[in-house]
C-alpha positions in Angstrom: 4.7 19.6 -9.2 4.0 20.3 -12.4 2.8 17.3 -14.5 3.9 18.4 -17.9 7.5 18.9 -16.5 7.2 15.4 -14.9 5.9 14.0 -18.2 9.1 15.7 -20.1 11.5 14.2 -17.3 9.8 10.6 -18.4 9.6 11.9 -22.7 13.4 12.2 -22.6 14.9 8.9 -20.3 13.0 7.4 -23.0 11.2 4.1 -22.5 10.8 1.7 -19.3 11.1 5.4 -17.4 8.1 5.6 -16.4 8.2 1.9 -14.6 11.4 2.5 -12.8 9.7 5.9 -11.8 7.0 3.8 -9.7 9.3 1.2 -8.5 11.6 4.2 -7.1 7.9 5.9 -5.4 6.8 2.6 -4.3 4.0 2.1 -5.9 2.3 0.2 -8.1 2.8 1.3 -12.3 -1.2 1.7 -12.8 -1.1 4.0 -9.7 1.7 6.1 -11.0 0.0 6.0 -14.7 -2.9 7.8 -12.7 -0.3 10.8 -11.1 0.9 11.3 -14.1 -2.0 11.8 -15.6 -3.9 13.5 -12.8 -6.2 11.4 -12.0 -5.0 10.3 -9.1 -4.0 13.3 -6.3 0.3 13.5 -6.1 1.1 13.0 -2.0 3.5 15.3 -0.2 6.2 11.8 0.3 5.6 10.9 -3.4 6.5 14.2 -5.3 9.3 14.4 -2.7 10.9 11.0 -4.4 9.8 11.8 -7.7 12.0 15.3 -7.0 14.3 12.9 -6.2 14.6 10.5 -8.8 15.1 13.3 -11.1 17.3 15.5 -9.1 15.4 18.3 -9.6 16.5 20.9 -6.4 14.4 21.1 -3.1 13.5 24.2 -3.9 10.7 22.8 -6.3 7.0 22.9 -5.4 6.4 20.0 -4.4 2.2 20.1 -5.5 0.8 21.4 -8.8 -1.1 25.0 -7.2 -4.5 23.7 -8.8 -4.8 20.3 -7.9 -8.3 21.8 -6.2 -10.0 22.8 -8.7 -8.9 19.6 -10.4 -9.8 17.5 -7.4 -13.1 18.1 -5.7 -13.1 15.8 -3.2 -9.8 17.1 -2.1 -10.4 21.0 -2.4 -13.3 19.4 0.4 -10.7 17.2 2.3 -7.6 19.7 2.6 -10.3 22.0 3.5 -11.3 20.9 7.0 -8.0 19.0 7.3 -7.4 21.1 10.4 -10.1 19.2 12.1 -10.5 15.5 12.2 -12.2 14.8 8.7 -16.4 14.0 9.2 -17.6 10.9 8.0 -18.7 11.2 4.6 -15.7 13.7 4.5 -14.1 10.1 2.7 -15.6 7.2 2.2 -14.9 4.5 4.5 -13.0 2.0 4.8 -14.5 -2.1 4.2 -13.2 -4.7 5.9 -13.3 -7.7 3.8 -14.0 -11.0 4.7 -11.7 -13.5 6.5 -12.0 -16.8 7.6 -9.6 -19.6 8.0 -9.2 -22.6 5.3 -7.5 -24.5 6.1 -5.9 -27.6 3.4 -2.3 -27.8 2.7 -1.4 -24.3 2.3 -3.4 -23.1 5.3 -4.2 -19.7 5.9 -7.5 -17.9 5.3 -10.5 -17.3 2.3 -10.1 -13.7 1.5 -13.8 -12.8 0.4 -13.9 -9.2 -1.1 -17.4 -9.3 -1.9 -18.7 -10.1 2.1 -17.8 -6.5 4.1 -17.9 -7.7 8.1 -17.2 -4.2 9.2 -17.0 0.2 7.4 -14.3 1.9 9.6 -13.9 5.5 9.8 -11.2 6.5 6.6 -8.5 8.9 8.5 -6.6 11.5 6.1 -3.6 9.1 6.6 -5.5 6.8 3.7 -7.4 10.0 1.8 -5.3 9.0 -1.3 -5.1 5.3 -0.8 -8.5 4.6 -2.9 -8.0 0.6 -3.3 -7.7 0.3 1.2 -9.2 -2.4 2.6 -9.2 -3.5 5.7 -8.9 -7.5 7.1 -9.8 -9.3 11.0 -6.4 -11.9 11.9 -8.2 -15.0 12.2 -5.0 -17.0 13.3 -2.0 -16.5 15.3 0.9 -17.5 12.7 2.3 -14.6 12.9 1.7 -13.3 16.5 4.1 -11.9 18.1 3.4 -9.3 15.4 0.2 -9.7 14.5 -2.0 -11.1 17.3 -5.3 -13.0 16.5 -8.1 -10.3 16.2 -5.6 -6.5 14.9 -7.3 -5.1 12.3 -4.7 -5.1 9.1 -5.0 -2.0 6.7 -3.6 -3.3 3.2 -3.1 -0.9 -0.1 -3.0 -3.4 -3.0 -1.8 -0.2 -5.4 2.2 0.3 -3.2 5.0 -1.7 -5.3 6.1 -4.3 -2.9 9.4 -5.4 -1.8 11.3 -8.0 -0.4 11.2 -7.1 4.2 7.6 -5.8 3.0 4.5 -7.6 5.0 2.3 -8.4 3.1 -1.2 -11.2 2.3 -0.4 -12.4 -0.5 -4.1 -13.6 -2.4 -6.0 -14.2 -5.8 -8.5 -12.5 -7.1 -10.7 -12.3 -3.6 -13.6 -10.5 -5.9 -14.7 -14.0 -7.3 -17.7 -15.6 -5.7 -16.1 -17.1 -3.0 -13.3 -15.5 -2.4 -9.9 -16.6 -2.9 -7.1 -18.4 -0.4 -4.6 -15.7 1.3 -1.3 -16.1 3.6 -0.3 -14.0 5.8 3.5 -13.7 6.0 6.7 -11.3 5.5 7.6 -11.5 2.4 11.8 -13.1 2.0 11.8 -12.8 -2.3 10.1 -12.2 -5.5 10.9 -13.8 -8.5 9.5 -13.7 -11.4 7.6 -17.2 -10.9 7.0 -16.8 -6.8 6.4 -14.9 -4.2 8.9 -16.6 -0.8 7.6 -15.4 2.6 8.0 -16.7 6.3 5.3 -16.3 9.3 6.4 -14.4 12.1 5.4 -17.7 14.6 7.8 -20.0 12.3 10.3 -17.3 11.1 12.7 -20.2 9.6 9.8 -21.8 7.7 10.0 -20.4 4.1 6.7 -21.0 1.3 7.0 -20.4 -1.9 3.5 -19.6 -3.2 3.6 -19.4 -7.7 2.3 -16.7 -8.5 0.2 -18.2 -11.0 -2.2 -19.1 -8.3 -0.6 -16.4 -5.7 -1.1 -13.3 -8.1 -1.3 -10.2 -5.7 1.0 -9.9 -2.5 -0.3 -6.7 -1.2 1.4 -4.7 1.7 0.2 -3.8 5.1 0.5 -0.8 5.8 -0.9 -0.8 9.9 -2.3 -2.7 12.5 -4.9 -1.8 15.1 -4.2 -3.9 18.0 -6.8 -6.7 18.5 -10.0 -5.5 20.9 
């Protein structure tokens, strides 16, 4: 997709168009800005959604022909995409440390400063540059997520009601941050409303002033 055409379409729609487009595509405004500026490759599924948003004809090219030249790492990946990527073709997925938190809210402590493991990054997450993994350390979402399951989280995807999310603060603090895994029922400017799968009738309300992040679960690897 021609990024000049994309910018022109946004300019025609005026203020707020980029934010609305990000919401429609399902990415955060910061990721959409990177896509528009050419600092982050556009996935085919994202190009499809952008084309749909602007009503572009289905025959329009989805990806820019010079994407490889502007993103050498993408060229390396595409060249080897016919085979399973080698360990050094893509950066590994880091597993951030999780532990039982206790306290009134329960949940976990999530610490991005402690890396418990590194796993090969599959082609599915080639462009999910901030994705990471966590280990499930309780049974509060059993029958959906079991103890010791490994979950992949993408903090750049715009969440919406119906998503499974990991709510947290800033896990890069020295001691990490509280974290709670659950199903997003509703998001307002003031709070996240979630339930945990083992107790779906019990809604938990988390003030966004204390729990600013709700990050989407994008994959589950069954417990070992």
